[in-house]
N, C-alpha and C positions, 0 to 999 in steps of 0.2 A: 200167597204162591210165591217161588223166590225168584227175585230180581237177577238174580248171576247167572250168567249166559258164558259158554267157552269163546263163543265170536260175539262181539258186541256191537260191531260194523254192519248195519240193517244189510245196506247192498251188495260187500261183498258176502257175506252170507245168503243173498237168492242166487247169485252168480255160483259160487260153488257148490250149490247144491244141486243147483238145475245139470253142470258141469259133473255131478258123483253118478248120476241117472246113466251118463253114458259109457261108465264104468261099471253098472252093475248091469246094463241090458244092452247087448252088442245091437240089438232091434234099433237104437236113436241115435239121435244128434240131436245137438242145441246149437241155434242162432243165438250168440250169447247176445248181440247188441239187441236184438228185441226180446229176448228172454223167450224165445220160442221153443220149447221139445218138441221134435215132429219124427214121423217115423224115417227111415233110414231107403232111400229108393234103391231098386232092386242091384245088386252087382249086376255089372257088364259083362261077369262070364258065367250068370247063373240066367237060368230061363223066366222071360217077363212074366209078370205076377199076371194075374186075371182083374181087369180094370172093376173097382167098388168103390161107393160113398165112402169118401173123407169125411171122420166125423172130428169134428173141432170143437174145444171146451177150453175151459181154464178161468180166470179170477185170482184176487189176489194171493199173495201167497202167505204162508203162513196155516194153509190147511193140509200140510201131505200127509199120503200120498195123493189128496186129490191135487193136481189134475195132472201133473207132467208124469206121476206115477203111474198112470192108466194110460202111454200111450205105448202102442205095440199091434202086433197083430190080432187081431180078434176084438181091440178097444179104439183108443183115438187114433187120428191121425198126426195129430198137432194137439198142443197146449199150449196154451198164452197166459205169462206169468206177468201179475203188477208188483208192486213192491209190497213191504205184508202188511196184509187188511186193506190194499187198495186196489182198484180195476186196471187194467193195463188200459192202456191208451188204443183210439180207433182203430190208431198205423201200427202199431204192432198187430192188431188185430188181421189187419187190412192183407198185411204183408204175410201172412198165416195161412191167410185164405187162399190169395194172386201167387205164390212164391215158396210155400213147403208143405203145401200138401198134392198127391193127383188130385185133380178136378175134373176130370174125363166124363166120371157120371156124377156131378154136380158134389158142391161139401153141404152137409150137414152142422150149423152151428148150435151147440148146446148151450144155456150160460142160468146160472141160479139169478133166481128174481130178487136183486138188488140194483137199485135206482143207476150208479156207477158204471156196474154189468150193463144191465141192460141197454144204458144210452150208446155208450162206445163199442158194444158189439154188435149193438144196431147200426151205428153210425158205419162198420166197415161192412155191417151185410148189404146197406144201400148203395156202399160205394163198391163193393163187386158188382152187386147187380146192375147199376150204372155203367162198368164195364164191361156188363155183355154175359156175367160170369153166372150159374145156376145154383140160386144158395136159398136154404130156408133156415128159418131160425125157431128154437123149443126153447120157452123159458120156463124151466121148473119152481113151481113156489108148494114145498111139498111142510114145511112147518106149523104143527096147531099151535103152537106156546102165545103166539100172538093171534088172539079170535078175531074174526068180524069186524066187532063193532071199533076194536082200536087198532087195527090195518088198514081199514078205511080202501081207498083206491087203489094205494099200495099192493096189497094183497098177502098175500105170504112168503115170508123169507126160502131161499130153497138151504137147505143142511142136508146131512148125511145118505139120505135116502137119495139125491140125482146120482149118488153112482149106479142104481142099478139100472136109470135110466139109459146111462153111458154102456152099460154093459151089454142090455135086450138090445140099443141100438148099434150097438157095434159089430155084434155076433150077428145081426141082420144084416148090415152094410155085407160082411165078410162075406156071406152067400151071393152076393152079386145084387140082392135088389137092390133095384131104380131107390132114387131119391125121395120120391112122393110118400112110397110104400115105407120107408125108413124114418121118415119124419112123420108119416099117423103112424105106428105104432112106437113111436118116440114119445108122441103126446098122450095116445091112450096109455101108456104107464104113468108117466107124468102125473096123470089125471083119477088114476088110481094109488095112489103113494100117499099115505102120510109118515108125518117123523115129528119127536120134541123130544127134546134132549135138557141134561139136569145136570149142575157144576156145584161143588163145594167152592170153590174161588175164583175172580179172573182172575186173566191171566196177564205176564210182563214182556212189554214187545221189547227184544234187543235197541240198543240203542237210543231208548226213552228213560228220561229220569227217574229213576229209582221208586215207585210204590208213591209218584206225584200226584197223579190223579186217579188211582184208583179206587174204586168203590168196593170194598175190605164188606167179605161177608163174615160174620161172628161165627165164633167156635161153635163147631156142632149146624151151623145152617147151612141149607142146601137150595140154593136160586133154579126153580122150575121155567122151562122156557131159554133159556140163555141161548143168544145165537151164537154163533161160532164166530166174529166180529168183538165177543166182550158184549153184547148188548145185551140190555136187562129182558128179563123172560116175564111170565105171568104172574108169577109172584114166588114169595121167601116161608122155609116155616124150618122148624126142629123135627126131624124124623128121622128115624130106621129104615133101611133100604127096602124093605115090604112096603110099609106105608107109601114111602117113597115113589117106586113100584105101582104100587098100587094107582096114585093118582095121574101117574103118565099115561098110562092104559086107559086111563076113564077120559082123558083127554083126546086121546087119540078114536074111543070108540065110544062111548056112551053116545048115543042115540038123542038123549033126551037135552043134552048141550048144544041148543041151539047153535052157540055162537061158533064151536068147535065142531061141529058133524058134518066135517067136509066127505068123509067115504061111509059109503052103505057096506059092509066087509060082505055078500052076496054070491062068493066064491067057495067050493069046496076046497080051494089050492088058495093058502095064503104064504109069504116068505116073509120070515121076521131077516132083518138085523141090525145087530147091536155094533152100535160103532164107539168105539173107542177115541173120546177128541184129545188126549195124547198123554194124559198125563197120570192114567188109571193103569196097575202092574195084570201082568197076563193072571197073576195068580186070582185079582179082586174082581177082570172081568171075567174071568168064568162062574164067579159066583153071580152077579149080579145075571149074566144069562142063563144060569139058573132059577133063579126066583122071575125070572119074565116069562122063560118058557112055564113055568110052574101055575102062573097068574092066567096065563094067557087059558090057560087048559083047563082049570077047578073055574074060573068065574065067567069066561065067553066062550068055552067049550072050540079053541081055536087050535088047532094044532097043525105048526106050520110044515110044510112039505120040503121047505129047506129052512136054514137056521147057517144064519153067517155072523161069524162073532169075529173081531180084529177090528185093528187100525186103518179106514178107510178116507177119513175125512177129520182133520185134527185142528183144534184151538190151538196152533202151537202148543203147547204143554199143559191144556187144560184139563182140571183134575173133575172130569167129566165124564158123560158119558150121551149116548141119546140113541134112541129104540124108532125103529122104519118097519112099516108093515105094507106089504106092498099085496093089496085084490089082485087075486090074479085072471085075469079075461080072456077073452079067445081073440086072437090078433086078426082073424080072418084076411090072413096073409094065404090061405093053403098051402100049410105045413106048417111049417116052427111054431112052439106057444110060448110062453112069458118064458116058463120054467126050465124048455130044451134050450131058448137063448143063453139062459144065464149059466145052463151047463154046459155050455160049448169051449171050447179050448180058446184061453188068450194066452199071450205070453206078454207080457207086462208083472212090474215090480207091485203095482199097488195090488192085485187082487190075488187069490189064492194059487192061482198054476204057475205053475214054476217053469223057468224057461226052459225052451227041449236042447237035448244036447247039441242036434246036430246047429240048431242057433251058434253056440257057443263055438263050434268046429269051425262052422264058416267062416270067423271073424271078418266080417262083411265089415269096409272102412268107405262107403259110398260116402257122401256127403251134400245137400243142395246148396248150393252157393247163385244160384241163377235166378236174377233179380228182375227177367223180361217182364215177368208178370204182375209187378209194381209200379208199372211207368205211367204216368200220370197222361200222355199223350193221347189226345182225344181226335177223335176223325172226322171231318166234315157232316153234318147232317143232311144237308140242303135245307134245314129250315130257314128263311132268310126273315130280316130284319134290317130296318135302316143305319148303320151303325152310329152316324152323325145324330141322331135325331134319339137311341138310347143312351147312347152316352151322355147327351145334355138331360135328359132326364132322369137319369140314374145321379148324378151330379148335384143335381137339383133335390133328391130326395134324398142322399148321404149327407148335405150339407143341412138338411134342414133337421136333422139325428142329433148333428154336431152342436146346432146351434137350442137342443133340447136339451141338452145334456143339464146343466143343472135343474132344470126344474125335476127330470127323470133324479136324477141324484139325490134330489130332498124329498123327494117321494119314496126312495129305497130308504132313507135313511128314517122315516117314520117306520114303514113297513119289514124292512130286510137288513140287510149289512151296509147298503151304502155304495156297493159297486156296481151296481147296475146300467147309471148312464155313462159310467166310465168306461165299463166294457162295450154301451155300445157304439161311444164315440170313438174309440179304439178301434176297433172293428171298420168304420165308416172311414176314417183317416185313413185306415190300410188301404181299403180298396180304392180309394179316389187317388192314393200313389200307385196303386198297381195300375188304373185307368190310367193314368199319365202318362207312363211305362210301359205300356201294354196296352195299345186303342181297340177298340174290339172291331172285331172279325167282320161282322153282319151274318155270322152265325149263329143260332141263341143258344144252340147247346154248346159247342164250343167257346163262347164267350161266358156263359152261367158256369160251365168245367172252369174257366179259367178263376174264377173266382171264389171256388171252394175253399180251396187249401188255403186263399187268404184268410178267410175267415176261421177256419180251423185253424190255425200259425196264432192268430192275434185275439181272435175269442174267447175266452176259460171257463170256465163253471157250468151249470146246466144247463143256462141259455142258450151258452156257444154250441155247447154237445147239440142241443135242439135245431140251433140255428142250418148245422154242419148237416144232421141228418134231413131237415127239410131239403135245402140247397141239392147234396147228392141225390137223393129223389126226384126232385125238379128236372134235372140231368136225364135220370130215367126216365121220365115221364114224357120230356122233350121229344128225345131221340125216336117215341114208342112214335109217338105222331109227327113227326117228321117225312118226308119234306114239304115244301108249301111256304106259305106264306105268316109269319108268326102276328095271326091275330087277336085281337083282345079273347076270343072266345074260345082261342086255342090256347093260350095262356092261362083263361080260367080253366081249360078241362085238364091243363096238368097242372096247375096250381092244387086243383082237385085230386088228383092222384097223390101228389104230394101232400096233402094232410091226411090222406089216409092211409098214406106209409109211417108219417109220423106215428098214428096214434097207436100204432102197434106197439110205440114206442115208453108211453107216456099216456095213462090214464087222463093227462088232462083233456078238459071240454070248455067248451063255452060255461060261465058256471060257477067256474073253477077260481078266478079271477087269477090268470097267469096270461101268460102273451097270445094264448090261443083264443082267447075272449077279441080280440082286435083280429085274428086272422081271417078265422073261420069265417066271418060277414065280410070281407074284404073280398073272399073267395067265392060267395052266395050271392052276392050282388051281380059282380063281376059277371059271373054266368049269366044270370037272368037277363041283365041290361049290353053288356060290353061297355061301359061306361064306368072308367076308371075313377072320374067327379065322387061318381055317386059309392062306389063301391068304398074309394075314400071317406067320405063323409059317414057311411054304413059303419065302419072302422074305428073313426073319431068317436061318433056316438056310443058303441059299446065300449070303448076303454074309459069313456070317461062314466059311464053305468056301473063301471065298478066300483066304485066308490062304497062303500056300506056293503061290499060284495064279504061275505066271511069266505077265508080260504080253503079251499080242499088241498092243495100242494103246495109245495114248496117252504120255503126259509120262514114266511112270514105265518103258517100255521102256528109256528112256537112262542111268536113275539105277540104277547100280552098288550094289555091294554084296547082302547076304542081309537088310535092313528088309523086304523085300515080306514073307517068311517068318515074319514076326512081326505083321503086323497085315493088317488086310483093304481091300480097294478101298473106299477113302475115299465113292467117289462110290455103290457099291454099299449100302457101311451108313447113309450116309444117306438113300438111299432107303427102304430097307427099316424106319429109321425112323420115316418118313413110313408106311410102310404097318400101323406098329404101330402108331402115333398112330388111322388110321384103323377100327382093330378094336379102340379102347377104352383102349390102354395110355397112362396119362400119366406125363410124368415125374418127377409129383407123391406118384406111387402108390407105397406100399412093395413092393419086389420089382419095380420097372417094366420093369427088363431083361430080364425072362422075362414074355411073356403068359399 
């Protein structure tokens, strides 16, 4: 794949491409700072629009026209862009939800199943919910290129078939249907969807050293199941197009392949999507489409009711294509079916329907600049606690985390990349500084909410995102339980709700060797006993028992050797130290290793 580009500055490339959408579609505006393309509000001189659910999606740049090209009437209300092949930040997404879309009837967030996207979009969703906004989130995983065994708890990746979910949900939202109904139909479409891709070469990212680390394919070789971020697929081989298509359709449809039998095509109606990964000529894509349709009919007796062929979700200029099949099922919403929703008009540059003449003539120049919805101001909840005692306990716990940094770093050097201890210490020090400058008020919701941005701004990586999601969910849970006194039992109930919220964005559970191994026992025992000391003991015991535990998630999965048998999980250990500090154990105490 060529490493030559007309624009070699990736930041300029993304910003200029987003701006270009406002030139080719008068319906949309762009928040350049947050890289959000949004549907413009109604012109002040025109009739107001009928309220509808707003659908927001997004992800890394490099997949155009997804997702920004799908913004407009009949599809997305906004799309949030990251840098090339990287998730946008939670703050970008939060701004999109709270200030760049109409939220009167709620917001549906649709995201593809990639860890960074799920965590950052999920964090933004929880923050919006904590602020009182009605938000639902649908995660789409439709790639069968990686089977169950290899995907494990992470699940299937999201690829081009996702645009069918966006179109169906967008059309239903445009009809004024409620948030619950739109989200249900989006999930229904997602579980009835399978996709697989193939490519002749990996792509080159602008601004990256030319071919420095590319895994080149041999001449004539093709890779099946390649992801849209250059990820490897299920295998490579020398084969012509009929053989390649045959293998791809088998992965999509062979019910005997237990590792990939994700969909039982039991409907008389199937929608076919042939997607160009960016580097296939229109002429060649036509030949591919003909081969796919021919084999579907001759080998499987499938004659699609709709055949969509074009460029919907790319991997920059990837020399490949993907095939998606949607099993059309009853939506049970009293009226529009999936095909009708796919056929419904939309006015976006990334879909087949052209922009209407009336839109061009209107020359709408209205913009969204009001950031009031992104304010972090938190109203008092009436959930009371002793601010002096709370500050003292929290200080002890944070100091214990700081003192534990050398051990946590040593553990993470054995089983990870060595940054866990530093990250926890940095977060703890930042919270201590915050407490010294902004004393606690005694309102549990206000005080926890004031700590959330400190964690978000100082703790990076996956653990930082997990803590931020958890704390945002905790703010929401505490607000629901207020007013009254913040008793241990009330804290336990709120923490349990936060665990449930966190579980929607990560598959980590006790036994996977993550910080969750210390979190869940603490919450469970606190709920049963109301005793912080006993809960901390349970967390410490569970963290110690991660020694020898085979990791199911995180970087430790990829680290070889037997080091994991000798040390506990760093994240679980660091969190257990925090809980021990809450229970009164201080680093300066003699025998502080035992509570």
